[in-house]
Residue, then its C-alpha position, 0 to 999 in steps of 0.5 A: l500500500v503506497i500512501g501519499a497526500h494528493p492524487d499526483d503524489e502517487d508513485t506510478e512506476l512502483l505501482a506498475f512494477l509491483s502489480r504488472g511485474l511481480g503480480a502483487d496486489a498493490a494499491y495507492l491511498s491518497l489522503s485527499r482527492g486534490e480539490g485544492g489544486q489547479n485545473l488546466i483543462g476546464p473550469e472545475l475547482g473545489p469539489a468538482l475538481g476533486l471528482v475530475r482528479t478522482g477519475e484521473l486516478l482511476a484511469a491511471r489504475s486501469v493502466d498499472g493494475a493497482r487499486q485506489y483508496f482515499t480518506r476524508g482529507f480535503d485538499f484545502g490548498f498549499s499549507k506551509t507547515l504541519e501544524e497548519t495542516w493539523r487544523f484542517w486534517p484532524r490527526d485522529s480522523v485521518l489516521a482512523d481512515i488510514v487504519r480502516v483501509i489497511r484493515r480492508f486491504r491487508p498489505q504486507v508492506l507500506v510505502s510512504v511517499f513522504s518522510g514526515t519531516p519539513r523536507d517534504g515541504h507541503g504541510q499535507h505531504q508532511e502529515a501523510g508521512v507522519l500518519a503512514r508511520a503512525a499507522f504502521a506503529l499501531l498495526r505492525d504487531s497485529a497478526w494481519g498487520p503490515r510487516k515493513l514500512y518503506r519510504a520512497a527514495r528515488f533520488d536517494t541513492a545512498g539511503a536506498t535499501i532496495t532497488l527495483a528494476s522498473g525499467s524491465l520489459d512487461p512481456i504482455t504489453g511489450k512495454s517497460y513498467h516505466q513506460l506503463a507508468m508514464a502512460g498512467r501518469s499522463l492521465h493526470r491531465s488536469q495537472d498537466m502531468g503528461q510524461i514521455q514514455g522513454l525507453g531504457a533502464s529505470v529503477t525505483r528505490l525504497a528505503l526501509f523505515s521500520a519493520r516488525a520485530d520478527e522481520r528485523t533480523s532478515v533485513p539485508g543492508h542492501q538488496r536488489t531485485g530484478 
Protein backbone atom coordinates (compact mmCIF):
# COMPACT_ATOMS: atom_id res chain seq x y z
CA LEU A 1 0.00 0.00 0.00
CA VAL A 2 1.56 3.27 -1.18
CA ILE A 3 0.47 6.32 0.86
CA GLY A 4 0.55 9.94 -0.34
CA ALA A 5 -1.36 13.18 0.25
CA HIS A 6 -2.72 14.04 -3.22
CA PRO A 7 -3.62 12.29 -6.48
CA ASP A 8 -0.39 13.38 -8.22
CA ASP A 9 1.81 12.15 -5.34
CA GLU A 10 1.41 8.56 -6.48
CA ASP A 11 4.46 6.52 -7.45
CA THR A 12 3.07 5.12 -10.69
CA GLU A 13 6.31 3.34 -11.59
CA LEU A 14 6.39 1.45 -8.28
CA LEU A 15 2.72 0.52 -8.62
CA ALA A 16 3.17 -0.69 -12.22
CA PHE A 17 6.21 -2.79 -11.33
CA LEU A 18 4.56 -4.36 -8.28
CA SER A 19 1.24 -5.07 -9.94
CA ARG A 20 2.17 -5.87 -13.55
CA GLY A 21 5.72 -7.04 -12.98
CA LEU A 22 5.58 -9.01 -9.73
CA GLY A 23 1.88 -9.89 -9.74
CA ALA A 24 1.48 -8.30 -6.32
CA ASP A 25 -1.82 -6.91 -5.06
CA ALA A 26 -0.86 -3.22 -4.92
CA ALA A 27 -2.84 -0.06 -4.11
CA TYR A 28 -2.46 3.70 -3.73
CA LEU A 29 -4.03 5.56 -0.81
CA SER A 30 -4.41 9.30 -1.47
CA LEU A 31 -5.37 11.19 1.68
CA SER A 32 -7.28 13.72 -0.45
CA ARG A 33 -8.87 13.97 -3.88
CA GLY A 34 -6.86 17.05 -4.89
CA GLU A 35 -9.70 19.56 -4.58
CA GLY A 36 -7.31 22.41 -3.76
CA GLY A 37 -5.15 22.06 -6.86
CA GLN A 38 -5.21 23.78 -10.24
CA ASN A 39 -7.24 22.71 -13.24
CA LEU A 40 -5.60 23.16 -16.63
CA ILE A 41 -8.33 21.53 -18.72
CA GLY A 42 -11.57 23.10 -17.52
CA PRO A 43 -13.40 25.42 -15.09
CA GLU A 44 -13.96 22.84 -12.32
CA LEU A 45 -12.49 23.79 -8.93
CA GLY A 46 -13.09 22.65 -5.36
CA PRO A 47 -15.29 19.54 -5.02
CA ALA A 48 -15.87 19.41 -8.79
CA LEU A 49 -12.11 19.28 -9.37
CA GLY A 50 -11.95 16.51 -6.78
CA LEU A 51 -14.28 14.48 -8.97
CA VAL A 52 -12.13 15.14 -12.04
CA ARG A 53 -8.95 14.09 -10.27
CA THR A 54 -10.62 11.03 -8.80
CA GLY A 55 -11.47 9.95 -12.35
CA GLU A 56 -7.88 10.56 -13.42
CA LEU A 57 -6.58 8.34 -10.62
CA LEU A 58 -8.99 5.55 -11.50
CA ALA A 59 -7.91 5.81 -15.15
CA ALA A 60 -4.25 5.56 -14.10
CA ARG A 61 -5.04 2.46 -12.02
CA SER A 62 -6.55 0.83 -15.10
CA VAL A 63 -3.10 1.14 -16.70
CA ASP A 64 -0.89 -0.01 -13.82
CA GLY A 65 -3.34 -2.56 -12.41
CA ALA A 66 -3.36 -1.32 -8.81
CA ARG A 67 -6.32 -0.44 -6.58
CA GLN A 68 -7.28 3.03 -5.39
CA TYR A 69 -8.32 4.28 -1.94
CA PHE A 70 -9.00 7.66 -0.30
CA THR A 71 -9.50 9.16 3.18
CA ARG A 72 -11.76 12.03 4.27
CA GLY A 73 -8.91 14.52 3.95
CA PHE A 74 -9.97 17.62 1.98
CA ASP A 75 -7.28 19.37 -0.05
CA PHE A 76 -7.56 22.94 1.20
CA GLY A 77 -4.67 24.30 -0.87
CA PHE A 78 -0.99 24.78 -0.11
CA SER A 79 -0.03 24.52 3.55
CA LYS A 80 3.39 25.73 4.69
CA THR A 81 3.57 23.78 7.93
CA LEU A 82 2.46 20.52 9.51
CA GLU A 83 0.85 22.45 12.36
CA GLU A 84 -1.41 24.32 9.91
CA THR A 85 -2.44 21.06 8.27
CA TRP A 86 -3.45 19.53 11.63
CA ARG A 87 -6.12 22.24 11.90
CA PHE A 88 -7.90 21.05 8.76
CA TRP A 89 -6.92 17.38 8.79
CA PRO A 90 -7.53 16.21 12.37
CA ARG A 91 -4.88 13.62 13.13
CA ASP A 92 -7.22 11.08 14.76
CA SER A 93 -9.82 11.24 11.97
CA VAL A 94 -7.40 10.83 9.06
CA LEU A 95 -5.38 8.18 10.91
CA ALA A 96 -8.60 6.24 11.54
CA ASP A 97 -9.30 6.28 7.80
CA ILE A 98 -5.79 5.00 7.00
CA VAL A 99 -6.15 2.21 9.55
CA ARG A 100 -9.54 1.31 8.07
CA VAL A 101 -8.01 0.98 4.59
CA ILE A 102 -5.16 -1.16 5.93
CA ARG A 103 -7.62 -3.43 7.70
CA ARG A 104 -9.58 -3.80 4.48
CA PHE A 105 -6.65 -4.22 2.09
CA ARG A 106 -4.32 -6.16 4.46
CA PRO A 107 -0.99 -5.08 2.90
CA GLN A 108 2.20 -6.84 3.97
CA VAL A 109 4.21 -3.71 3.15
CA LEU A 110 3.51 0.03 3.46
CA VAL A 111 5.37 2.57 1.31
CA SER A 112 5.23 6.21 2.37
CA VAL A 113 5.84 8.66 -0.46
CA PHE A 114 6.94 11.23 2.13
CA SER A 115 9.30 11.25 5.10
CA GLY A 116 7.03 13.11 7.53
CA THR A 117 9.65 15.86 8.03
CA PRO A 118 9.95 19.52 6.94
CA ARG A 119 11.95 18.41 3.89
CA ASP A 120 8.62 17.26 2.41
CA GLY A 121 7.72 20.95 2.01
CA HIS A 122 3.92 20.98 1.73
CA GLY A 123 2.30 20.54 5.17
CA GLN A 124 -0.12 17.97 3.75
CA HIS A 125 2.86 15.99 2.46
CA GLN A 126 4.36 16.05 5.93
CA GLU A 127 1.15 14.81 7.51
CA ALA A 128 0.92 11.95 5.03
CA GLY A 129 4.41 10.83 6.07
CA VAL A 130 3.71 11.21 9.79
CA LEU A 131 0.44 9.27 9.60
CA ALA A 132 1.91 6.45 7.50
CA ARG A 133 4.46 5.91 10.26
CA ALA A 134 1.78 6.17 12.96
CA ALA A 135 -0.45 3.62 11.22
CA PHE A 136 2.44 1.18 10.90
CA ALA A 137 3.33 1.59 14.58
CA LEU A 138 -0.29 0.88 15.56
CA LEU A 139 -0.76 -2.23 13.45
CA ARG A 140 2.60 -3.89 12.90
CA ASP A 141 2.27 -6.22 15.90
CA SER A 142 -1.18 -7.48 14.96
CA ALA A 143 -1.47 -10.89 13.30
CA TRP A 144 -2.55 -9.37 9.98
CA GLY A 145 -0.72 -6.02 10.16
CA PRO A 146 1.96 -4.77 7.74
CA ARG A 147 5.40 -6.28 8.22
CA LYS A 148 7.58 -3.48 6.83
CA LEU A 149 7.39 0.26 6.23
CA TYR A 150 9.44 1.86 3.44
CA ARG A 151 9.74 5.43 2.17
CA ALA A 152 10.25 6.45 -1.42
CA ALA A 153 13.94 7.07 -2.19
CA ARG A 154 14.02 7.63 -5.94
CA PHE A 155 16.72 10.31 -5.68
CA ASP A 156 18.35 9.00 -2.51
CA THR A 157 20.89 6.53 -3.83
CA ALA A 158 22.85 6.33 -0.58
CA GLY A 159 19.79 5.88 1.62
CA ALA A 160 18.05 3.24 -0.50
CA THR A 161 17.92 -0.30 0.89
CA ILE A 162 16.16 -1.91 -2.07
CA THR A 163 16.34 -1.15 -5.80
CA LEU A 164 13.68 -2.40 -8.20
CA ALA A 165 14.32 -2.81 -11.92
CA SER A 166 11.20 -0.96 -13.00
CA GLY A 167 12.64 -0.35 -16.47
CA SER A 168 12.39 -4.05 -17.33
CA LEU A 169 10.04 -5.22 -20.06
CA ASP A 170 6.48 -6.39 -19.48
CA PRO A 171 6.06 -9.43 -21.78
CA ILE A 172 2.30 -8.93 -22.11
CA THR A 173 2.23 -5.33 -23.32
CA GLY A 174 5.70 -5.20 -24.88
CA LYS A 175 6.41 -2.02 -22.91
CA SER A 176 8.57 -1.46 -19.86
CA TYR A 177 6.95 -0.86 -16.48
CA HIS A 178 8.41 2.64 -16.66
CA GLN A 179 6.58 3.24 -19.95
CA LEU A 180 3.32 1.91 -18.50
CA ALA A 181 3.79 4.18 -15.50
CA MET A 182 4.33 7.24 -17.70
CA ALA A 183 1.20 6.38 -19.68
CA GLY A 184 -0.76 6.29 -16.43
CA ARG A 185 0.91 9.47 -15.20
CA SER A 186 -0.12 11.27 -18.37
CA LEU A 187 -3.76 10.68 -17.48
CA HIS A 188 -3.45 13.38 -14.79
CA ARG A 189 -4.45 15.90 -17.42
CA SER A 190 -5.96 18.48 -15.08
CA GLN A 191 -2.50 18.88 -13.50
CA ASP A 192 -0.59 18.78 -16.81
CA MET A 193 1.32 15.65 -15.81
CA GLY A 194 1.99 14.38 -19.33
CA GLN A 195 5.17 12.28 -19.45
CA ILE A 196 7.32 10.88 -22.27
CA GLN A 197 7.31 7.09 -22.36
CA GLY A 198 11.07 6.82 -22.56
CA LEU A 199 13.00 3.65 -23.43
CA GLY A 200 15.92 2.23 -21.49
CA ALA A 201 16.88 1.49 -17.92
CA SER A 202 14.92 2.84 -14.99
CA VAL A 203 14.95 1.94 -11.30
CA THR A 204 12.73 2.58 -8.29
CA ARG A 205 14.48 2.97 -4.94
CA LEU A 206 12.99 2.44 -1.49
CA ALA A 207 14.47 2.98 1.96
CA LEU A 208 13.45 0.84 4.92
CA PHE A 209 11.84 2.91 7.69
CA SER A 210 10.81 0.21 10.13
CA ALA A 211 9.98 -3.48 10.39
CA ARG A 212 8.22 -5.88 12.74
CA ALA A 213 10.45 -7.47 15.36
CA ASP A 214 10.37 -10.84 13.59
CA GLU A 215 11.47 -9.21 10.31
CA ARG A 216 14.41 -7.15 11.57
CA THR A 217 16.97 -9.92 11.61
CA SER A 218 16.21 -10.79 7.99
CA VAL A 219 16.53 -7.25 6.61
CA PRO A 220 19.69 -7.01 4.45
CA GLY A 221 21.83 -3.92 4.41
CA HIS A 222 21.18 -3.55 0.70
CA GLN A 223 19.00 -5.67 -1.55
CA ARG A 224 18.46 -5.54 -5.31
CA THR A 225 15.55 -7.08 -7.16
CA GLY A 226 15.41 -7.66 -10.92
